[in-house]
C-alpha positions in Angstrom: 0.0 0.0 0.0 1.1 3.6 -0.2 3.6 5.0 2.2 1.4 7.1 4.5 4.2 8.3 6.8 4.6 11.5 4.9 0.9 12.2 4.9 0.6 12.5 8.7 -1.8 9.6 9.0 -2.1 8.5 12.6 -3.6 5.0 13.1 -4.8 3.8 16.5 -4.2 0.1 17.3 -6.3 -1.0 20.2 -4.8 -3.8 22.4 -7.6 -6.3 21.7 -6.9 -5.9 17.9 -3.1 -5.8 18.3 -3.2 -9.4 19.6 -4.4 -10.4 16.1 -6.1 -13.6 15.2 -4.5 -16.8 13.8 -5.7 -17.8 10.3 -4.4 -20.6 8.1 -7.3 -20.5 5.7 -8.7 -17.6 3.6 -11.9 -17.7 1.7 -12.3 -14.9 -0.9 -15.6 -14.0 -2.7 -16.6 -10.9 -4.6 -19.4 -9.0 -6.2 -19.3 -6.2 -8.7 -18.7 -3.7 -5.8 -17.0 -5.6 -3.0 -14.4 -8.2 -2.2 -15.0 -10.3 1.0 -12.1 -11.9 2.7 -12.9 -14.4 5.4 -10.0 -15.6 7.5 -10.4 -18.9 9.3 -8.4 -21.4 11.3 -8.5 -25.1 10.7 -6.9 -27.2 13.3 -6.6 -31.0 13.9 -9.3 -32.3 16.2 -11.8 -29.5 15.5 -14.9 -30.4 13.6 -14.9 -27.5 11.1 -13.0 -24.3 10.4 -14.1 -21.2 12.3 -14.1 -17.8 10.6 -12.1 -15.5 12.9 -12.3 -12.3 10.9 -14.0 -10.9 7.8 -12.7 -7.9 5.8 -14.8 -6.3 3.2 -13.2 -3.9 0.7 -13.7 -2.2 -2.6 -12.1 -3.8 -5.7 -9.6 -0.9 -5.9 -8.5 -1.6 -2.4 -8.3 -5.4 -3.0 -6.0 -4.7 -5.9 -3.8 -2.4 -3.7 -3.7 -5.2 -1.1 -2.6 -7.7 -3.8 0.2 -5.4 -4.9 1.3 -4.8 -1.3 1.3 -8.6 -0.6 3.3 -9.2 -3.8 5.9 -6.6 -2.7 6.1 -7.9 0.8 6.4 -11.6 -0.3 9.2 -10.5 -2.6 11.0 -8.7 0.2 10.5 -11.6 2.5 12.0 -14.1 0.0 15.0 -11.8 -0.5 15.7 -11.8 3.2 14.7 -15.3 4.2 14.6 -17.4 1.0 12.0 -18.7 -1.3 8.6 -19.7 0.1 7.9 -23.3 -1.1 4.2 -24.2 -1.6 3.6 -28.0 -1.7 1.6 -29.1 -4.8 -2.1 -29.5 -4.1 -4.5 -32.0 -5.6 -7.6 -29.8 -5.2 -8.5 -26.1 -5.3 -8.6 -26.0 -1.5 -5.4 -25.5 0.3 -5.6 -27.0 3.8 -2.7 -26.8 6.2 -3.3 -30.3 7.6 -4.3 -33.6 6.2 -8.0 -33.7 6.9 -9.7 -37.0 7.6 -11.7 -38.4 4.8 -15.4 -38.6 5.4 -16.9 -42.1 5.3 -19.7 -42.7 2.8 
């Protein structure tokens, strides 16, 4: 995103938000006017993923977020090495091997 330091933007970070939420699953949907990003955590032993946070943004902001993520992933890989993503069999990327449901 843009460098707002020179614009005098002051952002408040409340303690309960500063703790953050853990997410290892993101679900993204969109309409003509909004992108909806649901962040969830899926953990072994839990029956189903639980959405921890939802962020709704305009398409322009979603594109800025994409650009900022690309830039930060590039910087991360320059400092710490390439991020390797294991090949997936389906369109859903799960951080754990989920048990197969019996028919």
